[in-house]
MDAnalysis code that builds the backbone (N, CA, C; Angstrom):
import MDAnalysis as mda
import numpy as np

u = mda.Universe.empty(339, n_residues=113, atom_resindex=np.repeat(np.arange(113), 3), trajectory=True)
u.add_TopologyAttr("name", ["N", "CA", "C"] * 113)
u.add_TopologyAttr("resid", np.arange(1, 114))
u.add_TopologyAttr("resname", ["MET", "LYS", "TYR", "LEU", "LEU", "LEU", "ILE", "TYR", "HIS", "ASP", "GLU", "GLN", "ALA", "PHE", "LEU", "ALA", "LEU", "SER", "GLU", "GLU", "GLN", "ARG", "GLN", "SER", "MET", "TYR", "LYS", "GLU", "TYR", "ARG", "GLN", "PHE", "ARG", "GLU", "GLU", "ILE", "VAL", "ALA", "THR", "GLY", "ASN", "PHE", "ILE", "ALA", "GLY", "SER", "GLN", "LEU", "ASN", "PRO", "THR", "ALA", "THR", "ALA", "LYS", "SER", "VAL", "ARG", "VAL", "ARG", "ASN", "GLY", "LYS", "PRO", "LEU", "THR", "ILE", "ASP", "GLY", "PRO", "PHE", "ALA", "GLU", "THR", "LYS", "GLU", "GLN", "LEU", "GLY", "GLY", "TYR", "PHE", "LEU", "VAL", "GLU", "THR", "GLU", "THR", "THR", "GLU", "GLN", "ALA", "LEU", "ARG", "LEU", "ALA", "SER", "ARG", "ILE", "PRO", "SER", "ALA", "LYS", "THR", "GLY", "THR", "VAL", "GLU", "VAL", "ARG", "ALA", "LEU", "THR"])
u.atoms.positions = np.array([
    [-1.328, -13.880, -13.873],
    [-0.779, -12.279, -13.859],
    [-0.699, -11.477, -12.403],
    [0.285, -10.960, -12.805],
    [0.615, -9.932, -11.745],
    [-0.040, -8.442, -11.152],
    [-0.278, -8.306, -10.015],
    [-1.286, -7.359, -9.578],
    [-0.271, -6.518, -8.635],
    [-0.349, -5.065, -8.857],
    [0.018, -4.261, -7.682],
    [-1.114, -3.870, -6.693],
    [-1.041, -4.197, -5.545],
    [-2.479, -3.684, -4.865],
    [-1.674, -2.499, -3.930],
    [-2.171, -1.174, -4.142],
    [-1.487, 0.222, -3.793],
    [-2.018, 0.030, -2.576],
    [-2.088, 0.449, -1.509],
    [-2.802, 0.506, -0.252],
    [-2.754, 2.345, 0.343],
    [-3.871, 2.798, 0.207],
    [-3.648, 4.279, 0.245],
    [-4.820, 4.182, 2.047],
    [-4.222, 5.169, 2.736],
    [-4.954, 5.644, 3.914],
    [-5.000, 6.966, 4.137],
    [-5.604, 7.511, 5.475],
    [-5.227, 8.618, 5.813],
    [-4.409, 8.407, 7.186],
    [-2.982, 8.752, 6.496],
    [-1.755, 8.809, 7.745],
    [-2.128, 9.464, 8.793],
    [-2.379, 10.708, 8.980],
    [-2.669, 11.366, 10.469],
    [-3.487, 10.149, 10.955],
    [-4.487, 9.585, 10.521],
    [-5.676, 8.813, 11.427],
    [-5.038, 7.783, 11.749],
    [-3.953, 7.371, 10.953],
    [-3.006, 6.047, 11.276],
    [-2.197, 6.446, 12.201],
    [-1.237, 7.567, 12.138],
    [-0.384, 7.885, 13.285],
    [-1.353, 8.093, 14.899],
    [-2.472, 8.577, 14.600],
    [-3.269, 8.880, 16.064],
    [-3.810, 7.774, 16.648],
    [-3.772, 6.207, 15.907],
    [-4.407, 5.338, 16.676],
    [-3.231, 5.255, 17.842],
    [-4.066, 4.368, 18.889],
    [-3.155, 3.896, 19.731],
    [-2.051, 2.748, 19.536],
    [-1.110, 2.678, 20.529],
    [-0.011, 1.818, 20.249],
    [-1.151, -0.109, 20.165],
    [-1.957, -0.064, 21.026],
    [-2.644, -1.268, 20.891],
    [-3.280, -1.257, 19.769],
    [-4.178, -0.529, 18.823],
    [-4.812, -0.398, 17.476],
    [-3.811, -0.727, 16.610],
    [-2.731, 0.115, 16.415],
    [-1.656, -0.395, 15.576],
    [-1.278, -1.898, 15.742],
    [-1.122, -2.257, 16.710],
    [-0.365, -3.793, 17.148],
    [-1.333, -4.707, 16.463],
    [-2.583, -4.330, 16.612],
    [-3.860, -5.073, 16.278],
    [-3.916, -5.053, 15.044],
    [-3.632, -4.159, 13.984],
    [-3.606, -3.893, 12.511],
    [-2.466, -4.742, 12.043],
    [-1.581, -4.317, 12.789],
    [-0.268, -5.271, 12.304],
    [-0.539, -6.857, 12.585],
    [-1.092, -7.073, 13.464],
    [-1.348, -8.737, 13.552],
    [-2.363, -8.796, 12.402],
    [-3.326, -8.271, 11.775],
    [-4.328, -8.393, 10.732],
    [-3.335, -8.675, 9.509],
    [-2.512, -7.782, 9.322],
    [-1.271, -7.744, 8.006],
    [-0.918, -8.791, 8.092],
    [0.147, -9.188, 9.573],
    [0.739, -10.554, 9.425],
    [-0.005, -11.832, 8.855],
    [-1.399, -11.747, 9.618],
    [-2.114, -13.353, 9.244],
    [-2.382, -13.170, 7.646],
    [-2.618, -11.960, 7.315],
    [-3.084, -11.922, 5.622],
    [-1.925, -12.268, 5.025],
    [-0.621, -11.778, 5.161],
    [0.694, -12.341, 4.311],
    [0.969, -13.541, 4.418],
    [0.975, -14.162, 5.719],
    [0.932, -15.777, 6.079],
    [0.024, -16.413, 5.078],
    [-1.122, -16.049, 5.086],
    [-2.242, -16.634, 4.283],
    [-1.448, -16.413, 2.429],
    [-1.357, -15.234, 2.128],
    [-1.107, -15.625, 0.640],
    [0.300, -15.897, 0.268],
    [1.241, -16.073, 0.834],
    [2.452, -16.729, 0.945],
    [2.088, -18.307, 0.849],
    [1.167, -18.971, 1.579],
    [1.009, -20.136, 1.840],
    [0.276, -20.728, 0.952],
    [-0.450, -19.733, -0.076],
    [-1.507, -19.773, -1.342],
    [-0.741, -19.625, -2.376],
    [0.700, -19.151, -2.282],
    [1.449, -18.867, -3.417],
    [1.062, -17.372, -4.345],
    [0.389, -16.776, -3.854],
    [-0.177, -15.478, -4.388],
    [0.754, -14.307, -3.901],
    [1.589, -14.546, -2.900],
    [2.917, -13.219, -2.629],
    [3.840, -13.288, -3.542],
    [4.175, -12.130, -4.092],
    [5.769, -11.932, -4.318],
    [6.498, -10.993, -3.532],
    [5.561, -9.895, -3.120],
    [6.463, -8.935, -2.200],
    [5.463, -7.908, -1.826],
    [6.004, -7.204, -0.811],
    [5.215, -6.324, 0.004],
    [5.752, -5.394, 0.951],
    [5.351, -4.053, 1.452],
    [5.734, -3.484, 2.232],
    [5.088, -2.528, 2.995],
    [5.285, -1.893, 4.225],
    [4.914, -0.819, 4.813],
    [5.773, 0.317, 4.173],
    [5.205, 1.710, 3.706],
    [5.975, 2.648, 3.517],
    [6.323, 3.388, 4.821],
    [7.590, 4.254, 4.459],
    [7.676, 5.100, 5.916],
    [6.930, 6.307, 5.684],
    [6.434, 7.014, 6.498],
    [5.377, 8.500, 6.297],
    [5.792, 9.300, 5.297],
    [4.771, 9.592, 4.667],
    [5.070, 11.234, 3.550],
    [6.276, 12.117, 4.108],
    [5.983, 12.460, 5.256],
    [7.131, 13.177, 5.872],
    [8.595, 13.457, 5.074],
    [8.983, 11.636, 5.199],
    [10.219, 11.260, 4.784],
    [10.394, 10.889, 3.395],
    [9.296, 11.290, 2.505],
    [9.406, 11.173, 1.182],
    [10.096, 12.080, 0.256],
    [10.503, 12.305, -0.896],
    [11.096, 12.858, -1.902],
    [10.300, 12.624, -3.008],
    [10.133, 13.786, -4.193],
    [9.744, 13.748, -5.133],
    [10.377, 14.495, -6.111],
    [10.658, 13.825, -7.378],
    [11.657, 14.153, -8.570],
    [10.668, 14.592, -9.885],
    [11.350, 15.883, -10.353],
    [10.758, 16.349, -11.257],
    [11.740, 16.605, -12.580],
    [11.429, 16.478, -13.504],
    [12.884, 16.855, -14.683],
    [12.036, 18.103, -15.647],
    [12.394, 19.168, -15.428],
    [11.923, 20.128, -16.528],
    [13.148, 20.753, -17.057],
    [12.823, 20.853, -18.366],
    [14.164, 21.685, -19.073],
    [14.925, 20.901, -18.658],
    [15.468, 19.486, -18.812],
    [16.497, 18.641, -18.490],
    [16.846, 18.928, -17.474],
    [16.160, 19.733, -16.432],
    [16.927, 19.828, -14.910],
    [16.143, 19.311, -13.974],
    [16.915, 18.186, -12.910],
    [16.088, 17.636, -12.086],
    [16.036, 18.355, -10.883],
    [14.617, 18.508, -10.360],
    [14.143, 19.198, -8.908],
    [13.823, 18.334, -8.257],
    [14.485, 18.121, -6.997],
    [13.760, 17.403, -5.834],
    [13.044, 18.173, -4.913],
    [11.823, 17.831, -4.205],
    [11.245, 18.288, -3.455],
    [10.980, 17.386, -2.482],
    [10.393, 18.269, -1.144],
    [10.047, 17.320, -0.213],
    [8.398, 16.559, -0.517],
    [8.556, 15.559, 0.183],
    [7.149, 15.070, 0.224],
    [6.656, 14.616, -1.194],
    [5.407, 13.834, -1.118],
    [4.770, 13.648, -1.986],
    [4.277, 14.770, -3.006],
    [4.044, 14.550, -4.502],
    [3.757, 15.522, -5.157],
    [2.518, 15.919, -5.224],
    [1.564, 15.134, -5.093],
    [0.400, 15.407, -4.907],
    [-0.555, 15.601, -3.340],
    [-1.305, 16.806, -3.405],
    [-1.977, 16.941, -2.399],
    [-3.460, 16.114, -2.230],
    [-3.485, 14.965, -1.067],
    [-4.750, 14.182, -1.623],
    [-5.067, 13.799, -0.016],
    [-6.234, 13.146, 0.295],
    [-6.777, 13.138, 1.557],
    [-6.539, 11.598, 2.008],
    [-5.943, 11.010, 1.307],
    [-5.239, 9.211, 1.651],
    [-3.757, 9.577, 1.118],
    [-2.869, 8.846, 1.641],
    [-1.615, 8.559, 1.361],
    [-1.235, 7.263, 0.903],
    [-0.177, 7.388, 0.164],
    [0.331, 5.681, -0.175],
    [0.987, 5.037, 0.852],
    [0.636, 3.809, 1.623],
    [1.123, 3.551, 2.708],
    [1.826, 2.401, 2.772],
    [1.686, 1.769, 1.698],
    [2.408, 0.482, 1.588],
    [1.664, -0.434, -0.071],
    [2.298, -1.362, -0.111],
    [1.763, -2.300, -1.084],
    [2.033, -3.995, -0.954],
    [1.638, -4.454, -1.949],
    [1.569, -5.939, -2.051],
    [1.737, -5.985, -3.750],
    [2.435, -7.117, -3.770],
    [2.522, -7.180, -5.230],
    [2.233, -8.937, -5.170],
    [1.146, -8.951, -6.076],
    [0.634, -10.441, -5.792],
    [0.662, -11.405, -7.414],
    [0.356, -12.650, -7.246],
    [0.480, -13.115, -8.617],
    [-1.035, -14.042, -8.465],
    [-2.192, -13.689, -9.531],
    [-3.229, -14.869, -9.277],
    [-3.796, -14.909, -10.929],
    [-4.548, -15.804, -11.053],
    [-5.131, -16.174, -12.239],
    [-5.928, -15.263, -12.982],
    [-6.855, -14.324, -12.162],
    [-7.743, -13.691, -12.590],
    [-8.013, -12.250, -11.618],
    [-8.319, -11.344, -12.631],
    [-8.407, -9.701, -11.800],
    [-9.456, -10.143, -10.657],
    [-10.736, -10.889, -10.775],
    [-11.608, -10.968, -9.931],
    [-10.553, -11.838, -8.359],
    [-9.734, -12.512, -8.502],
    [-8.977, -13.013, -7.219],
    [-8.257, -11.805, -6.843],
    [-7.454, -11.189, -7.787],
    [-6.794, -10.193, -7.150],
    [-7.469, -9.193, -6.447],
    [-8.856, -8.751, -6.768],
    [-9.712, -7.917, -5.755],
    [-10.377, -8.425, -4.876],
    [-10.247, -9.544, -4.404],
    [-10.766, -10.410, -3.291],
    [-9.829, -10.330, -2.443],
    [-8.435, -10.543, -3.160],
    [-7.204, -10.649, -2.116],
    [-7.114, -8.896, -1.332],
    [-7.342, -7.889, -2.626],
    [-7.244, -6.414, -2.196],
    [-8.454, -6.090, -1.016],
    [-9.366, -6.731, -1.017],
    [-10.620, -6.789, 0.100],
    [-10.273, -7.374, 1.322],
    [-9.396, -7.979, 1.339],
    [-8.882, -8.532, 2.520],
    [-7.534, -7.924, 3.295],
    [-7.203, -7.008, 2.760],
    [-6.368, -6.349, 3.286],
    [-6.484, -5.274, 4.330],
    [-6.091, -5.138, 5.654],
    [-6.860, -4.369, 6.909],
    [-6.988, -3.094, 6.405],
    [-6.203, -2.239, 5.733],
    [-6.594, -1.211, 5.361],
    [-7.835, -0.631, 4.486],
    [-8.460, -1.800, 3.825],
    [-9.173, -1.513, 3.001],
    [-10.617, -1.303, 3.788],
    [-10.601, -1.723, 5.189],
    [-11.762, -1.137, 5.759],
    [-12.006, 0.143, 6.116],
    [-10.745, 1.068, 5.945],
    [-11.095, 2.689, 6.384],
    [-10.355, 3.069, 5.579],
    [-9.735, 2.570, 4.099],
    [-8.949, 3.395, 3.308],
    [-9.458, 2.885, 1.674],
    [-8.484, 2.969, 1.005],
    [-8.777, 2.411, -0.502],
    [-7.643, 1.721, -0.843],
    [-7.548, 0.459, -1.243],
    [-6.826, -0.607, -2.363],
    [-7.084, -0.238, -3.401],
    [-5.802, 0.091, -4.238],
    [-5.713, 0.331, -5.814],
    [-5.253, -1.020, -6.593],
    [-6.238, -1.711, -7.539],
    [-5.348, -2.830, -7.960],
    [-5.408, -2.687, -9.293],
    [-3.818, -2.546, -9.748],
    [-3.410, -2.482, -11.265],
    [-2.536, -3.686, -11.465],
    [-2.984, -4.392, -12.766],
    [-2.267, -5.334, -13.638],
    [-0.808, -4.798, -13.687],
    [0.453, -5.331, -14.113],
    [1.691, -5.383, -14.407],
    [1.550, -5.751, -15.825],
    [2.282, -4.832, -16.488],
    [1.898, -5.633, -17.998],
    [3.050, -5.965, -18.322],
])
């Protein structure tokens, strides 16, 4: 089954990290990705640009409205994702717990239909 692992973190806290701290986290991400590629669980994944670069679209009364930024105000922002394939939900949850940002943020695990 395919699962989307949505990585949420405090974007401002991430941006406040030193370059050394950020590179250390990126190293952990590279290691994690290499491992899930090797095990055949990896399908896709990417870091997202900051929310300041985002646009949201709403359609009301048949008219599209584009606004800057994410739609909802939250304490954590969507920072990236992994699309994985595992045999069980428990395996997907174990993979999610190994994502470096799970230490300070949240990883939402959602099955694809």
